[in-house]
PyMOL Python script that loads the backbone (N, CA, C, O; Angstrom):
from pymol import cmd

cmd.read_pdbstr("""\
ATOM      1  N   MET A   1     -32.282  55.107 -43.790  1.00  0.00           N
ATOM      2  CA  MET A   1     -33.389  54.687 -44.626  1.00  0.00           C
ATOM      3  C   MET A   1     -33.214  55.187 -46.059  1.00  0.00           C
ATOM      4  O   MET A   1     -33.412  54.438 -47.016  1.00  0.00           O
ATOM      5  N   VAL A   2     -32.840  56.461 -46.195  1.00  0.00           N
ATOM      6  CA  VAL A   2     -32.671  57.033 -47.526  1.00  0.00           C
ATOM      7  C   VAL A   2     -31.494  56.381 -48.243  1.00  0.00           C
ATOM      8  O   VAL A   2     -31.562  56.145 -49.449  1.00  0.00           O
ATOM      9  N   ASN A   3     -30.409  56.084 -47.513  1.00  0.00           N
ATOM     10  CA  ASN A   3     -29.253  55.434 -48.126  1.00  0.00           C
ATOM     11  C   ASN A   3     -29.607  54.035 -48.626  1.00  0.00           C
ATOM     12  O   ASN A   3     -29.103  53.603 -49.662  1.00  0.00           O
ATOM     13  N   THR A   4     -30.460  53.334 -47.908  1.00  0.00           N
ATOM     14  CA  THR A   4     -30.877  51.997 -48.324  1.00  0.00           C
ATOM     15  C   THR A   4     -31.700  52.071 -49.606  1.00  0.00           C
ATOM     16  O   THR A   4     -31.506  51.271 -50.521  1.00  0.00           O
ATOM     17  N   ILE A   5     -32.607  53.022 -49.667  1.00  0.00           N
ATOM     18  CA  ILE A   5     -33.418  53.191 -50.875  1.00  0.00           C
ATOM     19  C   ILE A   5     -32.527  53.561 -52.052  1.00  0.00           C
ATOM     20  O   ILE A   5     -32.710  53.053 -53.158  1.00  0.00           O
ATOM     21  N   ARG A   6     -31.563  54.446 -51.815  1.00  0.00           N
ATOM     22  CA  ARG A   6     -30.642  54.856 -52.879  1.00  0.00           C
ATOM     23  C   ARG A   6     -29.824  53.661 -53.386  1.00  0.00           C
ATOM     24  O   ARG A   6     -29.564  53.545 -54.584  1.00  0.00           O
ATOM     25  N   LEU A   7     -29.428  52.790 -52.481  1.00  0.00           N
ATOM     26  CA  LEU A   7     -28.685  51.595 -52.854  1.00  0.00           C
ATOM     27  C   LEU A   7     -29.518  50.689 -53.760  1.00  0.00           C
ATOM     28  O   LEU A   7     -29.018  50.176 -54.761  1.00  0.00           O
ATOM     29  N   TYR A   8     -30.784  50.496 -53.407  1.00  0.00           N
ATOM     30  CA  TYR A   8     -31.655  49.654 -54.226  1.00  0.00           C
ATOM     31  C   TYR A   8     -31.922  50.284 -55.593  1.00  0.00           C
ATOM     32  O   TYR A   8     -32.003  49.571 -56.593  1.00  0.00           O
ATOM     33  N   ILE A   9     -32.056  51.592 -55.646  1.00  0.00           N
ATOM     34  CA  ILE A   9     -32.263  52.263 -56.933  1.00  0.00           C
ATOM     35  C   ILE A   9     -31.027  52.113 -57.810  1.00  0.00           C
ATOM     36  O   ILE A   9     -31.143  51.831 -59.002  1.00  0.00           O
ATOM     37  N   ASP A  10     -29.836  52.300 -57.225  1.00  0.00           N
ATOM     38  CA  ASP A  10     -28.600  52.132 -57.994  1.00  0.00           C
ATOM     39  C   ASP A  10     -28.436  50.692 -58.489  1.00  0.00           C
ATOM     40  O   ASP A  10     -27.992  50.468 -59.615  1.00  0.00           O
ATOM     41  N   ALA A  11     -28.789  49.728 -57.657  1.00  0.00           N
ATOM     42  CA  ALA A  11     -28.711  48.323 -58.078  1.00  0.00           C
ATOM     43  C   ALA A  11     -29.695  48.042 -59.199  1.00  0.00           C
ATOM     44  O   ALA A  11     -29.377  47.305 -60.133  1.00  0.00           O
ATOM     45  N   PHE A  12     -30.882  48.617 -59.120  1.00  0.00           N
ATOM     46  CA  PHE A  12     -31.861  48.442 -60.196  1.00  0.00           C
ATOM     47  C   PHE A  12     -31.334  49.020 -61.505  1.00  0.00           C
ATOM     48  O   PHE A  12     -31.467  48.395 -62.557  1.00  0.00           O
ATOM     49  N   TYR A  13     -30.733  50.218 -61.446  1.00  0.00           N
ATOM     50  CA  TYR A  13     -30.155  50.814 -62.653  1.00  0.00           C
ATOM     51  C   TYR A  13     -29.057  49.933 -63.239  1.00  0.00           C
ATOM     52  O   TYR A  13     -28.985  49.760 -64.455  1.00  0.00           O
ATOM     53  N   ALA A  14     -28.209  49.379 -62.393  1.00  0.00           N
ATOM     54  CA  ALA A  14     -27.117  48.528 -62.873  1.00  0.00           C
ATOM     55  C   ALA A  14     -27.659  47.277 -63.561  1.00  0.00           C
ATOM     56  O   ALA A  14     -27.173  46.893 -64.625  1.00  0.00           O
ATOM     57  N   ILE A  15     -28.660  46.643 -62.961  1.00  0.00           N
ATOM     58  CA  ILE A  15     -29.237  45.440 -63.562  1.00  0.00           C
ATOM     59  C   ILE A  15     -29.966  45.783 -64.853  1.00  0.00           C
ATOM     60  O   ILE A  15     -29.939  45.000 -65.803  1.00  0.00           O
ATOM     61  N   ALA A  16     -30.618  46.942 -64.901  1.00  0.00           N
ATOM     62  CA  ALA A  16     -31.299  47.360 -66.125  1.00  0.00           C
ATOM     63  C   ALA A  16     -30.298  47.598 -67.255  1.00  0.00           C
ATOM     64  O   ALA A  16     -30.552  47.219 -68.399  1.00  0.00           O
ATOM     65  N   VAL A  17     -29.161  48.223 -66.939  1.00  0.00           N
ATOM     66  CA  VAL A  17     -28.129  48.449 -67.963  1.00  0.00           C
ATOM     67  C   VAL A  17     -27.556  47.106 -68.428  1.00  0.00           C
ATOM     68  O   VAL A  17     -27.351  46.895 -69.623  1.00  0.00           O
ATOM     69  N   MET A  18     -27.302  46.202 -67.479  1.00  0.00           N
ATOM     70  CA  MET A  18     -26.772  44.890 -67.837  1.00  0.00           C
ATOM     71  C   MET A  18     -27.752  44.143 -68.751  1.00  0.00           C
ATOM     72  O   MET A  18     -27.341  43.543 -69.744  1.00  0.00           O
ATOM     73  N   ALA A  19     -29.036  44.181 -68.419  1.00  0.00           N
ATOM     74  CA  ALA A  19     -30.040  43.492 -69.231  1.00  0.00           C
ATOM     75  C   ALA A  19     -30.170  44.129 -70.607  1.00  0.00           C
ATOM     76  O   ALA A  19     -30.287  43.420 -71.606  1.00  0.00           O
ATOM     77  N   LEU A  20     -30.153  45.446 -70.672  1.00  0.00           N
ATOM     78  CA  LEU A  20     -30.278  46.133 -71.957  1.00  0.00           C
ATOM     79  C   LEU A  20     -29.118  45.792 -72.883  1.00  0.00           C
ATOM     80  O   LEU A  20     -29.323  45.497 -74.060  1.00  0.00           O
ATOM     81  N   VAL A  21     -27.905  45.834 -72.353  1.00  0.00           N
ATOM     82  CA  VAL A  21     -26.735  45.501 -73.173  1.00  0.00           C
ATOM     83  C   VAL A  21     -26.792  44.036 -73.607  1.00  0.00           C
ATOM     84  O   VAL A  21     -26.528  43.724 -74.768  1.00  0.00           O
ATOM     85  N   GLY A  22     -27.130  43.148 -72.696  1.00  0.00           N
ATOM     86  CA  GLY A  22     -27.202  41.730 -73.032  1.00  0.00           C
ATOM     87  C   GLY A  22     -28.252  41.435 -74.086  1.00  0.00           C
ATOM     88  O   GLY A  22     -27.990  40.692 -75.032  1.00  0.00           O
ATOM     89  N   ILE A  23     -29.435  42.008 -73.934  1.00  0.00           N
ATOM     90  CA  ILE A  23     -30.516  41.756 -74.898  1.00  0.00           C
ATOM     91  C   ILE A  23     -30.168  42.322 -76.264  1.00  0.00           C
ATOM     92  O   ILE A  23     -30.379  41.663 -77.282  1.00  0.00           O
ATOM     93  N   ALA A  24     -29.631  43.549 -76.294  1.00  0.00           N
ATOM     94  CA  ALA A  24     -29.284  44.164 -77.579  1.00  0.00           C
ATOM     95  C   ALA A  24     -28.210  43.349 -78.310  1.00  0.00           C
ATOM     96  O   ALA A  24     -28.327  43.104 -79.511  1.00  0.00           O
ATOM     97  N   CYS A  25     -27.182  42.935 -77.597  1.00  0.00           N
ATOM     98  CA  CYS A  25     -26.116  42.149 -78.220  1.00  0.00           C
ATOM     99  C   CYS A  25     -26.621  40.768 -78.627  1.00  0.00           C
ATOM    100  O   CYS A  25     -26.226  40.242 -79.668  1.00  0.00           O
ATOM    101  N   GLY A  26     -27.489  40.182 -77.812  1.00  0.00           N
ATOM    102  CA  GLY A  26     -28.052  38.876 -78.153  1.00  0.00           C
ATOM    103  C   GLY A  26     -28.902  38.920 -79.413  1.00  0.00           C
ATOM    104  O   GLY A  26     -28.797  38.043 -80.271  1.00  0.00           O
ATOM    105  N   PHE A  27     -29.749  39.946 -79.524  1.00  0.00           N
ATOM    106  CA  PHE A  27     -30.555  40.093 -80.737  1.00  0.00           C
ATOM    107  C   PHE A  27     -29.676  40.328 -81.960  1.00  0.00           C
ATOM    108  O   PHE A  27     -29.928  39.773 -83.030  1.00  0.00           O
ATOM    109  N   ALA A  28     -28.646  41.152 -81.797  1.00  0.00           N
ATOM    110  CA  ALA A  28     -27.745  41.427 -82.920  1.00  0.00           C
ATOM    111  C   ALA A  28     -27.013  40.158 -83.351  1.00  0.00           C
ATOM    112  O   ALA A  28     -26.918  39.869 -84.543  1.00  0.00           O
ATOM    113  N   ALA A  29     -26.500  39.407 -82.389  1.00  0.00           N
ATOM    114  CA  ALA A  29     -25.783  38.170 -82.736  1.00  0.00           C
ATOM    115  C   ALA A  29     -26.722  37.142 -83.335  1.00  0.00           C
ATOM    116  O   ALA A  29     -26.360  36.439 -84.279  1.00  0.00           O
ATOM    117  N   GLY A  30     -27.926  37.050 -82.791  1.00  0.00           N
ATOM    118  CA  GLY A  30     -28.895  36.112 -83.348  1.00  0.00           C
ATOM    119  C   GLY A  30     -29.328  36.494 -84.751  1.00  0.00           C
ATOM    120  O   GLY A  30     -29.518  35.627 -85.604  1.00  0.00           O
ATOM    121  N   GLY A  31     -29.484  37.783 -84.992  1.00  0.00           N
ATOM    122  CA  GLY A  31     -29.871  38.247 -86.321  1.00  0.00           C
ATOM    123  C   GLY A  31     -28.764  38.076 -87.344  1.00  0.00           C
ATOM    124  O   GLY A  31     -29.027  37.733 -88.497  1.00  0.00           O
ATOM    125  N   ILE A  32     -27.538  38.310 -86.933  1.00  0.00           N
ATOM    126  CA  ILE A  32     -26.415  38.183 -87.862  1.00  0.00           C
ATOM    127  C   ILE A  32     -26.134  36.724 -88.183  1.00  0.00           C
ATOM    128  O   ILE A  32     -25.936  36.365 -89.344  1.00  0.00           O
ATOM    129  N   SER A  33     -26.119  35.889 -87.160  1.00  0.00           N
ATOM    130  CA  SER A  33     -25.754  34.488 -87.393  1.00  0.00           C
ATOM    131  C   SER A  33     -26.954  33.626 -87.777  1.00  0.00           C
ATOM    132  O   SER A  33     -26.776  32.568 -88.381  1.00  0.00           O
ATOM    133  N   GLY A  34     -28.167  34.053 -87.440  1.00  0.00           N
ATOM    134  CA  GLY A  34     -29.342  33.246 -87.718  1.00  0.00           C
ATOM    135  C   GLY A  34     -29.487  32.078 -86.755  1.00  0.00           C
ATOM    136  O   GLY A  34     -30.310  31.191 -86.982  1.00  0.00           O
ATOM    137  N   ASN A  35     -28.707  32.066 -85.693  1.00  0.00           N
ATOM    138  CA  ASN A  35     -28.693  30.978 -84.724  1.00  0.00           C
ATOM    139  C   ASN A  35     -29.163  31.540 -83.386  1.00  0.00           C
ATOM    140  O   ASN A  35     -28.476  32.357 -82.773  1.00  0.00           O
ATOM    141  N   THR A  36     -30.340  31.095 -82.937  1.00  0.00           N
ATOM    142  CA  THR A  36     -30.889  31.636 -81.693  1.00  0.00           C
ATOM    143  C   THR A  36     -30.093  31.170 -80.473  1.00  0.00           C
ATOM    144  O   THR A  36     -30.005  31.892 -79.480  1.00  0.00           O
ATOM    145  N   GLU A  37     -29.520  29.983 -80.541  1.00  0.00           N
ATOM    146  CA  GLU A  37     -28.713  29.506 -79.421  1.00  0.00           C
ATOM    147  C   GLU A  37     -27.470  30.380 -79.253  1.00  0.00           C
ATOM    148  O   GLU A  37     -27.087  30.697 -78.126  1.00  0.00           O
ATOM    149  N   ARG A  38     -26.851  30.764 -80.338  1.00  0.00           N
ATOM    150  CA  ARG A  38     -25.684  31.646 -80.290  1.00  0.00           C
ATOM    151  C   ARG A  38     -26.085  33.022 -79.746  1.00  0.00           C
ATOM    152  O   ARG A  38     -25.333  33.638 -78.990  1.00  0.00           O
ATOM    153  N   GLY A  39     -27.258  33.491 -80.129  1.00  0.00           N
ATOM    154  CA  GLY A  39     -27.738  34.770 -79.613  1.00  0.00           C
ATOM    155  C   GLY A  39     -27.931  34.734 -78.113  1.00  0.00           C
ATOM    156  O   GLY A  39     -27.609  35.700 -77.422  1.00  0.00           O
ATOM    157  N   LEU A  40     -28.458  33.623 -77.597  1.00  0.00           N
ATOM    158  CA  LEU A  40     -28.634  33.480 -76.149  1.00  0.00           C
ATOM    159  C   LEU A  40     -27.287  33.432 -75.439  1.00  0.00           C
ATOM    160  O   LEU A  40     -27.127  34.021 -74.370  1.00  0.00           O
ATOM    161  N   GLN A  41     -26.326  32.741 -76.021  1.00  0.00           N
ATOM    162  CA  GLN A  41     -24.990  32.679 -75.426  1.00  0.00           C
ATOM    163  C   GLN A  41     -24.347  34.062 -75.373  1.00  0.00           C
ATOM    164  O   GLN A  41     -23.730  34.429 -74.373  1.00  0.00           O
ATOM    165  N   VAL A  42     -24.495  34.815 -76.442  1.00  0.00           N
ATOM    166  CA  VAL A  42     -23.927  36.166 -76.476  1.00  0.00           C
ATOM    167  C   VAL A  42     -24.635  37.058 -75.462  1.00  0.00           C
ATOM    168  O   VAL A  42     -23.989  37.847 -74.773  1.00  0.00           O
ATOM    169  N   ALA A  43     -25.951  36.939 -75.368  1.00  0.00           N
ATOM    170  CA  ALA A  43     -26.710  37.757 -74.416  1.00  0.00           C
ATOM    171  C   ALA A  43     -26.269  37.472 -72.978  1.00  0.00           C
ATOM    172  O   ALA A  43     -26.056  38.403 -72.202  1.00  0.00           O
ATOM    173  N   LEU A  44     -26.133  36.213 -72.625  1.00  0.00           N
ATOM    174  CA  LEU A  44     -25.689  35.868 -71.275  1.00  0.00           C
ATOM    175  C   LEU A  44     -24.259  36.315 -71.023  1.00  0.00           C
ATOM    176  O   LEU A  44     -23.935  36.798 -69.939  1.00  0.00           O
ATOM    177  N   GLY A  45     -23.405  36.154 -72.022  1.00  0.00           N
ATOM    178  CA  GLY A  45     -22.011  36.586 -71.888  1.00  0.00           C
ATOM    179  C   GLY A  45     -21.891  38.090 -71.716  1.00  0.00           C
ATOM    180  O   GLY A  45     -21.115  38.559 -70.884  1.00  0.00           O
ATOM    181  N   MET A  46     -22.644  38.843 -72.486  1.00  0.00           N
ATOM    182  CA  MET A  46     -22.588  40.301 -72.370  1.00  0.00           C
ATOM    183  C   MET A  46     -23.210  40.783 -71.063  1.00  0.00           C
ATOM    184  O   MET A  46     -22.754  41.774 -70.493  1.00  0.00           O
ATOM    185  N   PHE A  47     -24.241  40.097 -70.581  1.00  0.00           N
ATOM    186  CA  PHE A  47     -24.816  40.421 -69.279  1.00  0.00           C
ATOM    187  C   PHE A  47     -23.753  40.266 -68.196  1.00  0.00           C
ATOM    188  O   PHE A  47     -23.586  41.141 -67.346  1.00  0.00           O
ATOM    189  N   ALA A  48     -23.044  39.154 -68.235  1.00  0.00           N
ATOM    190  CA  ALA A  48     -21.998  38.899 -67.244  1.00  0.00           C
ATOM    191  C   ALA A  48     -20.823  39.870 -67.407  1.00  0.00           C
ATOM    192  O   ALA A  48     -20.294  40.372 -66.416  1.00  0.00           O
ATOM    193  N   LEU A  49     -20.419  40.133 -68.637  1.00  0.00           N
ATOM    194  CA  LEU A  49     -19.301  41.043 -68.880  1.00  0.00           C
ATOM    195  C   LEU A  49     -19.634  42.463 -68.431  1.00  0.00           C
ATOM    196  O   LEU A  49     -18.785  43.146 -67.858  1.00  0.00           O
ATOM    197  N   THR A  50     -20.852  42.907 -68.685  1.00  0.00           N
ATOM    198  CA  THR A  50     -21.263  44.231 -68.238  1.00  0.00           C
ATOM    199  C   THR A  50     -21.275  44.299 -66.715  1.00  0.00           C
ATOM    200  O   THR A  50     -20.861  45.302 -66.134  1.00  0.00           O
ATOM    201  N   GLY A  51     -21.747  43.240 -66.069  1.00  0.00           N
ATOM    202  CA  GLY A  51     -21.709  43.198 -64.607  1.00  0.00           C
ATOM    203  C   GLY A  51     -20.294  43.262 -64.075  1.00  0.00           C
ATOM    204  O   GLY A  51     -20.035  43.927 -63.072  1.00  0.00           O
ATOM    205  N   PHE A  52     -19.377  42.578 -64.735  1.00  0.00           N
ATOM    206  CA  PHE A  52     -17.967  42.608 -64.335  1.00  0.00           C
ATOM    207  C   PHE A  52     -17.400  44.015 -64.473  1.00  0.00           C
ATOM    208  O   PHE A  52     -16.718  44.498 -63.569  1.00  0.00           O
ATOM    209  N   VAL A  53     -17.674  44.674 -65.592  1.00  0.00           N
ATOM    210  CA  VAL A  53     -17.158  46.026 -65.818  1.00  0.00           C
ATOM    211  C   VAL A  53     -17.732  47.002 -64.797  1.00  0.00           C
ATOM    212  O   VAL A  53     -17.007  47.850 -64.277  1.00  0.00           O
ATOM    213  N   LEU A  54     -19.027  46.891 -64.506  1.00  0.00           N
ATOM    214  CA  LEU A  54     -19.631  47.777 -63.513  1.00  0.00           C
ATOM    215  C   LEU A  54     -19.073  47.512 -62.119  1.00  0.00           C
ATOM    216  O   LEU A  54     -18.918  48.442 -61.327  1.00  0.00           O
ATOM    217  N   THR A  55     -18.774  46.268 -61.817  1.00  0.00           N
ATOM    218  CA  THR A  55     -18.191  45.939 -60.517  1.00  0.00           C
ATOM    219  C   THR A  55     -16.784  46.520 -60.385  1.00  0.00           C
ATOM    220  O   THR A  55     -16.439  47.074 -59.341  1.00  0.00           O
ATOM    221  N   ILE A  56     -15.978  46.399 -61.426  1.00  0.00           N
ATOM    222  CA  ILE A  56     -14.631  46.978 -61.414  1.00  0.00           C
ATOM    223  C   ILE A  56     -14.720  48.493 -61.286  1.00  0.00           C
ATOM    224  O   ILE A  56     -13.945  49.097 -60.545  1.00  0.00           O
ATOM    225  N   ARG A  57     -15.650  49.109 -61.998  1.00  0.00           N
ATOM    226  CA  ARG A  57     -15.820  50.560 -61.917  1.00  0.00           C
ATOM    227  C   ARG A  57     -16.200  50.983 -60.501  1.00  0.00           C
ATOM    228  O   ARG A  57     -15.666  51.965 -59.985  1.00  0.00           O
ATOM    229  N   LEU A  58     -17.101  50.263 -59.878  1.00  0.00           N
ATOM    230  CA  LEU A  58     -17.492  50.576 -58.508  1.00  0.00           C
ATOM    231  C   LEU A  58     -16.316  50.397 -57.551  1.00  0.00           C
ATOM    232  O   LEU A  58     -16.115  51.209 -56.648  1.00  0.00           O
ATOM    233  N   TRP A  59     -15.544  49.337 -57.752  1.00  0.00           N
ATOM    234  CA  TRP A  59     -14.386  49.082 -56.898  1.00  0.00           C
ATOM    235  C   TRP A  59     -13.372  50.208 -57.022  1.00  0.00           C
ATOM    236  O   TRP A  59     -12.810  50.648 -56.019  1.00  0.00           O
ATOM    237  N   LEU A  60     -13.132  50.682 -58.246  1.00  0.00           N
ATOM    238  CA  LEU A  60     -12.184  51.773 -58.443  1.00  0.00           C
ATOM    239  C   LEU A  60     -12.705  53.080 -57.844  1.00  0.00           C
ATOM    240  O   LEU A  60     -11.925  53.877 -57.324  1.00  0.00           O
ATOM    241  N   MET A  61     -14.007  53.301 -57.915  1.00  0.00           N
ATOM    242  CA  MET A  61     -14.577  54.520 -57.346  1.00  0.00           C
ATOM    243  C   MET A  61     -14.454  54.539 -55.826  1.00  0.00           C
ATOM    244  O   MET A  61     -14.278  55.605 -55.237  1.00  0.00           O
ATOM    245  N   THR A  62     -14.543  53.388 -55.191  1.00  0.00           N
ATOM    246  CA  THR A  62     -14.474  53.346 -53.736  1.00  0.00           C
ATOM    247  C   THR A  62     -13.039  53.375 -53.226  1.00  0.00           C
ATOM    248  O   THR A  62     -12.831  53.555 -52.026  1.00  0.00           O
ATOM    249  N   ARG A  63     -12.055  53.205 -54.080  1.00  0.00           N
ATOM    250  CA  ARG A  63     -10.659  53.198 -53.650  1.00  0.00           C
ATOM    251  C   ARG A  63      -9.978  54.539 -53.878  1.00  0.00           C
ATOM    252  O   ARG A  63      -8.752  54.618 -53.798  1.00  0.00           O
ATOM    253  N   ARG A  64     -10.734  55.594 -54.158  1.00  0.00           N
ATOM    254  CA  ARG A  64     -10.133  56.915 -54.334  1.00  0.00           C
ATOM    255  C   ARG A  64      -9.468  57.358 -53.033  1.00  0.00           C
ATOM    256  O   ARG A  64     -10.022  57.174 -51.950  1.00  0.00           O
ATOM    257  N   PRO A  65      -8.302  57.931 -53.147  1.00  0.00           N
ATOM    258  CA  PRO A  65      -7.648  58.413 -51.916  1.00  0.00           C
ATOM    259  C   PRO A  65      -8.399  59.625 -51.360  1.00  0.00           C
ATOM    260  O   PRO A  65      -8.885  60.477 -52.103  1.00  0.00           O
ATOM    261  N   THR A  66      -8.475  59.671 -50.047  1.00  0.00           N
ATOM    262  CA  THR A  66      -9.126  60.810 -49.406  1.00  0.00           C
ATOM    263  C   THR A  66      -8.139  61.971 -49.316  1.00  0.00           C
ATOM    264  O   THR A  66      -6.958  61.759 -49.045  1.00  0.00           O
ATOM    265  N   PRO A  67      -8.607  63.175 -49.538  1.00  0.00           N
ATOM    266  CA  PRO A  67      -7.686  64.323 -49.450  1.00  0.00           C
ATOM    267  C   PRO A  67      -7.223  64.538 -48.008  1.00  0.00           C
ATOM    268  O   PRO A  67      -7.981  64.340 -47.059  1.00  0.00           O
ATOM    269  N   ARG A  68      -5.968  64.946 -47.872  1.00  0.00           N
ATOM    270  CA  ARG A  68      -5.411  65.190 -46.556  1.00  0.00           C
ATOM    271  C   ARG A  68      -5.930  66.519 -45.998  1.00  0.00           C
ATOM    272  O   ARG A  68      -6.173  67.468 -46.743  1.00  0.00           O
ATOM    273  N   ALA A  69      -6.089  66.563 -44.708  1.00  0.00           N
ATOM    274  CA  ALA A  69      -6.509  67.798 -44.056  1.00  0.00           C
ATOM    275  C   ALA A  69      -5.318  68.761 -43.988  1.00  0.00           C
ATOM    276  O   ALA A  69      -4.195  68.363 -43.677  1.00  0.00           O
ATOM    277  N   VAL A  70      -5.580  69.983 -44.273  1.00  0.00           N
ATOM    278  CA  VAL A  70      -4.544  71.006 -44.221  1.00  0.00           C
ATOM    279  C   VAL A  70      -4.603  71.659 -42.850  1.00  0.00           C
ATOM    280  O   VAL A  70      -5.647  72.168 -42.443  1.00  0.00           O
ATOM    281  N   ASP A  71      -3.470  71.643 -42.134  1.00  0.00           N
ATOM    282  CA  ASP A  71      -3.466  72.229 -40.799  1.00  0.00           C
ATOM    283  C   ASP A  71      -2.946  73.666 -40.787  1.00  0.00           C
ATOM    284  O   ASP A  71      -3.126  74.370 -39.793  1.00  0.00           O
ATOM    285  N   GLY A  72      -2.319  74.106 -41.844  1.00  0.00           N
ATOM    286  CA  GLY A  72      -1.895  75.498 -41.959  1.00  0.00           C
ATOM    287  C   GLY A  72      -0.671  75.860 -41.128  1.00  0.00           C
ATOM    288  O   GLY A  72      -0.488  77.030 -40.792  1.00  0.00           O
ATOM    289  N   THR A  73       0.164  74.899 -40.790  1.00  0.00           N
ATOM    290  CA  THR A  73       1.365  75.189 -39.963  1.00  0.00           C
ATOM    291  C   THR A  73       2.635  75.091 -40.791  1.00  0.00           C
ATOM    292  O   THR A  73       3.681  74.707 -40.269  1.00  0.00           O
ATOM    293  N   ASP A  74       2.565  75.427 -42.057  1.00  0.00           N
ATOM    294  CA  ASP A  74       3.761  75.355 -42.914  1.00  0.00           C
ATOM    295  C   ASP A  74       4.760  76.394 -42.595  1.00  0.00           C
ATOM    296  O   ASP A  74       5.812  76.456 -43.232  1.00  0.00           O
TER     297      ASP A  74
END
""", "prot")
cmd.dss("prot")
cmd.show_as("cartoon", "prot")
cmd.util.cbc("prot")
cmd.orient("prot")
């Protein structure tokens, strides 16, 4: 039960980070270019790119090699 709740909290944090990065970049692009459509495109692209980076990071974290047990018979 606790692991399930922890999973949902971690997923919420990931989506919040993705949304924050996307919105910030979208506002910046829209403000610089003066084109709201371009700002929306940048926001969606950065949302997706951040999700991709977080997914790769999670994949790399789960592929860490496990340490070998030492039996002490050297």
